[in-house]
C-alpha positions in Angstrom: -7.7 -10.7 -7.4 -10.2 -8.6 -5.5 -13.2 -9.6 -7.5 -12.2 -13.3 -7.7 -11.6 -13.4 -4.0 -15.1 -12.0 -3.4 -16.7 -14.5 -5.7 -14.7 -17.5 -4.5 -14.1 -16.7 -0.9 -10.6 -18.1 -1.0 -7.4 -16.1 -1.5 -5.1 -18.9 -2.8 -7.7 -20.3 -5.1 -8.2 -16.8 -6.5 -4.5 -16.3 -7.0 -4.1 -19.6 -8.9 -7.2 -18.8 -11.0 -5.9 -15.3 -11.9 -2.5 -16.8 -12.9 -4.2 -19.4 -15.1 -6.3 -16.7 -16.8 -3.2 -14.5 -17.4 -1.3 -17.4 -18.9 -4.2 -18.1 -21.3 -4.3 -14.4 -22.2 -0.6 -14.4 -23.1 -1.3 -17.2 -25.6 -4.7 -16.0 -27.0 -4.5 -12.2 -27.1 -1.4 -11.9 -29.4 -3.0 -14.3 -31.9 -6.7 -13.3 -31.7 -6.5 -9.7 -30.4 -7.4 -8.3 -27.0 -11.0 -8.4 -25.9 -13.1 -5.3 -25.7 -13.0 -5.5 -21.9 -9.8 -7.2 -20.8 -10.5 -7.0 -17.1 -13.9 -8.6 -17.4 -12.4 -11.3 -19.7 -9.8 -12.2 -17.1 -12.3 -12.3 -14.4 -14.7 -14.5 -16.4 -11.9 -16.9 -17.5 -10.4 -17.0 -14.0 -13.8 -17.8 -12.5 -14.3 -20.7 -14.8 -10.8 -22.0 -14.1 -11.4 -21.8 -10.4 -14.7 -23.7 -10.7 -13.1 -26.4 -12.7 -10.2 -26.7 -10.2 -12.6 -27.0 -7.3 -14.7 -29.6 -9.1 -11.6 -31.6 -9.7 -10.7 -31.3 -6.1 -14.1 -32.5 -5.0 -14.0 -35.5 -7.3 -10.5 -36.4 -6.2 -11.6 -37.9 -2.8 -14.0 -40.3 -4.5 -11.5 -41.3 -7.1 -8.8 -42.0 -4.5 -11.3 -44.0 -2.4 -12.4 -46.0 -5.5 -8.7 -46.7 -6.3 -8.2 -48.0 -2.8 -11.2 -50.2 -3.0 -10.0 -51.6 -6.3 -6.8 -52.6 -4.6 -8.8 -54.5 -2.0 -7.6 -52.1 0.8 -11.1 -51.5 2.1 -9.8 -51.2 5.7 -7.8 -48.1 4.6 -10.4 -46.4 2.6 -11.8 -44.5 5.6 -8.4 -42.9 6.2 -8.3 -41.4 2.7 -9.3 -37.7 2.2 -12.9 -37.0 2.0 -15.0 -33.9 1.3 -13.5 -30.7 -0.1 -9.8 -30.1 0.7 -8.9 -27.2 2.9 -7.1 -25.3 0.1 -10.0 -25.5 -2.3 -12.0 -22.8 -0.5 -15.6 -23.0 0.4 -16.8 -22.9 -3.2 -18.8 -20.2 -4.9 -20.2 -18.1 -2.2 -23.3 -16.1 -2.5 -22.0 -12.5 -2.1 -25.5 -11.3 -1.1 -25.2 -9.1 1.9 -21.5 -9.7 2.1 -20.5 -6.0 1.6 -22.6 -3.1 3.0 -24.0 -1.1 0.1 -23.1 -3.6 -2.6 -25.6 -5.2 -5.0 -27.1 -8.5 -4.0 -25.2 -10.3 -6.7 -22.7 -8.8 -9.1 -20.9 -11.2 -11.3 -17.9 -9.6 -12.9 -18.0 -5.9 -13.2 -21.4 -4.3 -13.4 -22.1 -0.6 -13.2 -19.3 1.9 -13.4 -16.2 -0.2 -13.8 -13.8 1.8 -11.6 -16.4 2.1 -8.8 -17.0 -1.6 -8.9 -13.3 -2.4 -8.8 -12.7 0.0 -5.8 -15.6 -1.7 -4.0 -14.2 -5.1 -4.5 -10.7 -4.1 -3.6 -11.9 -2.3 -0.4 -13.9 -5.4 0.5 -10.9 -7.6 0.2 -8.7 -5.1 2.1 -11.2 -5.3 5.0 -11.3 -9.1 4.7 -7.5 -9.5 4.7 -7.2 -7.3 7.8 -8.7 -10.1 9.9 -8.0 -9.6 13.6 -6.9 -13.3 13.9 -3.7 -12.3 11.9 -0.9 -10.3 13.4 -1.3 -6.6 12.7 2.0 -6.3 10.7 1.1 -9.4 8.7 -2.4 -8.1 7.9 -1.0 -5.0 6.2 1.7 -6.9 4.4 -0.7 -9.6 3.1 -3.1 -7.0 1.9 -0.5 -5.0 0.1 0.7 -8.2 -1.7 -2.6 -9.9 -2.5 -5.0 -7.0 -3.0 -2.8 -4.1 -4.1 -0.3 -5.9 -6.2 2.9 -4.7 -4.5 5.9 -6.9 -4.8 7.6 -8.5 -1.8 10.6 -6.3 -2.2 8.4 -3.2 -2.2 6.6 -4.3 0.9 9.8 -5.1 2.7 11.1 -1.6 1.9 7.9 -0.1 3.3 8.4 -2.0 6.6 12.2 -1.5 6.6 12.9 -5.2 6.9 14.9 -7.6 4.7 13.0 -9.1 1.7 13.5 -12.8 2.9 11.9 -11.8 6.3 8.9 -10.3 4.6 8.5 -13.3 2.2 8.4 -15.7 5.2 5.8 -13.5 6.9 3.6 -13.7 3.8 3.9 -17.5 3.5 3.0 -17.9 7.2 0.0 -15.6 6.9 -1.4 -17.6 3.9 -0.8 -20.9 5.8 -2.6 -19.6 8.8 -5.6 -18.5 6.7 -5.8 -21.9 5.1 -5.2 -24.0 8.3 -7.4 -22.0 10.6 -10.2 -21.6 8.0 -10.2 -17.8 8.3 -13.1 -16.4 6.2 -12.2 -13.7 3.7 -15.8 -12.5 3.5 -15.9 -8.7 4.1 -16.9 -7.9 7.7 -20.3 -6.6 8.7 -20.7 -3.0 10.0 -20.1 -4.1 13.6 -16.6 -5.5 12.8 -15.5 -2.7 10.5 -14.4 -0.3 13.3 -12.1 -3.0 14.7 -10.3 -3.3 11.4 -10.4 0.3 10.3 -7.0 1.3 11.6 -5.3 -1.5 9.6 -7.3 -0.6 6.5 -6.3 3.0 6.7 -2.6 1.9 7.1 -2.9 -0.2 4.0 -4.3 2.5 1.8 -1.7 5.0 3.1 1.2 2.6 2.4 -0.1 1.9 -1.1 0.0 5.7 -1.7 3.4 6.2 -0.3 4.9 3.4 -2.5 3.4 5.2 -5.5 4.4 8.7 -4.4 8.0 7.6 -3.8 8.7 4.2 -5.4 11.2 2.1 -3.4 13.2 1.2 -6.5 13.1 1.0 -10.3 13.2 3.5 -13.2 10.2 5.5 -12.1 10.3 7.7 -9.0 6.5 8.1 -9.1 4.1 5.2 -9.8 0.9 7.0 -10.8 -1.1 3.7 -10.9 -0.5 3.1 -7.2 -1.3 6.8 -6.3 -4.6 6.6 -8.3 -5.4 3.2 -6.7 -4.9 4.5 -3.2 -7.0 7.6 -3.9 -9.7 5.4 -5.3 -9.7 3.2 -2.3 -9.8 6.2 0.0 -12.8 7.6 -1.9 -14.6 4.3 -1.7 -13.9 4.2 2.1 -15.2 7.7 2.5 -18.5 6.7 0.8 -18.7 3.6 3.0 -18.0 5.4 6.3 -19.1 9.0 5.8 -18.4 11.3 8.8 -15.5 9.2 10.1 -12.9 11.9 10.6 -9.8 9.7 10.1 -11.2 8.4 6.8 -11.8 11.9 5.7 -8.4 13.0 6.9 -6.7 10.2 5.0 -8.5 11.2 1.7 -7.5 14.8 2.4 -3.9 13.8 2.9 -3.7 11.8 -0.3 -5.2 14.6 -2.4 -3.1 17.3 -0.9 0.1 15.3 -1.4 -0.8 14.0 -4.9 -1.5 17.5 -6.0 2.2 18.0 -6.3 2.8 15.0 -8.6 3.2 16.9 -11.8 5.9 19.2 -10.4 8.1 16.5 -8.8 9.9 15.4 -11.9 11.6 17.9 -14.3 11.5 17.8 -18.1 14.8 16.0 -18.1 13.5 13.3 -15.7 15.4 14.6 -12.7 14.0 14.8 -9.2 12.8 18.3 -8.2 12.9 19.1 -4.5 9.8 20.5 -2.8 11.5 23.9 -2.3 12.4 24.1 -6.1 9.0 22.9 -7.5 7.0 25.1 -9.8 3.9 25.6 -7.7 2.0 26.7 -10.7 2.0 23.1 -11.8 0.4 21.9 -8.6 -3.2 20.6 -9.0 -5.3 23.4 -7.4 -8.5 21.4 -7.7 -7.1 18.6 -5.6 -5.7 21.1 -3.1 -9.1 22.8 -2.8 -10.8 19.5 -2.3 -8.2 18.3 0.2 -8.4 21.5 2.2 -12.3 21.2 2.3 -12.1 17.6 3.5 -9.5 18.5 6.2 -11.7 21.2 7.6 -14.7 18.8 7.7 -12.6 16.2 9.5 -11.3 18.7 12.1 -14.8 20.0 12.8 -15.6 16.5 14.3 -13.1 17.3 17.1 -11.8 13.7 17.1 -8.1 14.1 16.2 -6.0 11.3 14.8 -2.8 10.7 12.9 -4.2 11.0 9.4 -5.7 14.4 10.2 -2.3 15.5 11.5 -0.6 14.2 8.3 -3.1 16.1 6.3 -2.6 19.3 8.3 1.2 19.0 7.6 0.5 18.5 3.8 -1.9 21.6 4.0 0.9 23.7 5.4 2.9 23.0 2.2 0.0 23.5 -0.2 -1.1 26.8 1.4 2.3 28.4 1.2 2.6 30.6 -1.9 6.4 30.1 -1.9 8.8 27.7 -0.2 10.1 30.6 1.9 6.6 31.2 3.3 6.2 27.6 4.5 5.4 27.6 8.2 8.0 25.1 9.3 7.5 25.9 13.0 3.9 24.8 12.7 4.9 21.7 10.8 7.4 20.8 13.5 4.7 21.3 16.1 2.3 19.0 14.2 5.0 16.3 14.0 5.4 16.7 17.7 1.7 15.8 18.1 1.9 13.1 15.5 4.7 11.2 17.3 2.3 10.7 20.2 0.1 8.6 17.8 2.9 7.1 15.8 6.0 6.8 18.0 8.2 5.5 15.2 11.7 6.4 14.1 10.4 7.5 10.7 8.1 10.1 12.2 10.9 11.3 14.5 13.2 11.6 11.4 10.5 13.7 9.7 10.2 15.9 12.7 13.9 16.4 12.7 13.8 17.8 9.2 11.0 20.2 10.2 12.9 21.3 13.3 16.0 21.9 11.1 14.0 24.1 8.8 12.6 26.1 11.7 15.6 26.2 14.1 18.6 25.4 12.0 20.4 22.3 10.8 22.2 21.6 14.1 18.9 21.3 16.0 17.5 18.9 13.4 20.7 16.9 13.2 20.7 16.3 17.0 17.2 14.7 16.7 18.3 12.6 13.7 21.5 11.3 15.5 19.4 10.4 18.5 17.0 8.4 16.3 19.9 6.6 14.5 19.9 4.0 17.3 16.9 2.3 15.6 18.3 -0.3 13.3 15.4 0.1 10.9 16.6 3.5 9.8 19.8 2.1 8.4 17.6 0.5 5.7 15.7 3.7 4.9 17.4 5.8 2.2 15.5 8.9 3.2 17.1 8.9 6.6 20.6 8.9 5.1 19.6 11.6 2.6 18.1 13.9 5.3 21.2 13.4 7.5 23.5 14.2 4.6 21.6 17.4 3.8 21.9 18.6 7.3 25.5 17.7 7.6 26.2 19.5 4.4 24.4 22.6 5.7 26.5 22.5 8.9 29.7 22.4 6.8 30.6 18.7 7.7 31.3 17.8 4.1 33.2 14.5 4.7 30.4 13.2 6.9 27.8 14.4 4.4 29.5 12.4 1.7 29.5 9.3 3.9 25.8 9.7 4.5 25.0 10.2 0.8 27.1 7.1 -0.1 25.2 5.1 2.5 21.9 6.0 0.7 23.4 5.0 -2.6 24.1 1.5 -1.3 20.4 0.9 -0.9 17.7 0.4 -3.5 16.6 3.7 -5.0 14.5 4.9 -7.9 16.7 5.9 -10.8 15.8 9.6 -10.5 16.7 9.7 -6.8 19.9 7.8 -7.4 20.9 10.3 -10.1 20.1 13.2 -7.7 22.3 11.8 -5.0 25.2 11.1 -7.4 25.0 14.8 -8.5 25.1 15.9 -4.8 28.2 13.7 -4.2 29.9 15.0 -7.3 29.2 18.6 -6.3 30.4 18.1 -2.8 33.5 16.3 -3.9 34.4 19.1 -6.3 33.9 21.7 -3.6 36.4 20.1 -1.1 
């Protein structure tokens, strides 16, 4: 999708072409075998499908006009469609100069394949984050069209019902088509305006991989790797930008724990119980180095604060040595940049670890007035844990059951069921 959109300059045309190519692959590959480079094959076939589609669209106007003339309705011929229809896109655009640092022309995937893919994806992320679109729609559209997240996953990330998110995506595509919004990546002068939204997209891709909204897998390593790749490409594109560096540091510090988060039996392992010997020390060292570099710029921002919180965990030799008071203070600073109920809920957990469950529970209960939190499983889980620690077993069971009524990854669902069973047995 990213590469085709760059080549074609039109999102919907690229989507249709990719679907055509995938449909052909499902027919040909089982019979003839997969090609040596499946991704390049799909891009090449999709490109040809798109060109054929656009040529047919260009010829349609002449054919319709000719049919009208044949019927003797010359007075109506001028009212027929003419030129290229709006949903056919602007044709094959010359990508020369469209993306800072890119080759003049790069059909398909030239050079290191993963680097080329990340560059194309990042270009389309910037393009989809067009300022003419509403900020929330920009992020949602990019997550769907560029990063491949399903509508249900995006709805879960925004804590809104799936039909609501589906309507937003349809309206965004319609606006792009009707307003003729260009999906060409912006020049350097416009990048700064879109950077905040781009950072948000990459962060949300990672969070959906780190803690999947639903399904059998708690962790989606493909999304984690995709987000890290995008963050690395962004750091190359905008070296010295502290929030970009901070985001990459955050992703590396958090992803370093991936191997310890699921036990051998497939069960969820809480942070406090993880085997820290299984943490990726190379990623932690790189993340710490990047965080220090970002902080030296003395231009603080939310992703640097997120990274500093992650560093507090990675630097603690044991769970007991975690500086929860420092983490609570960092969340207190973070809520100034992101005054959202989700950040407030995370601050409540840190306060509970530093000052006791009752203090954290008071913050959570105050945040509960936000209706979005009712759709966020982590809120109910956190509240249940604090209620359990204060001895309010019946209330804790109610909170756990509220989480179970929402979509959860299988491992997390099993973990909560075990908690419910243990609490029920202890009453």
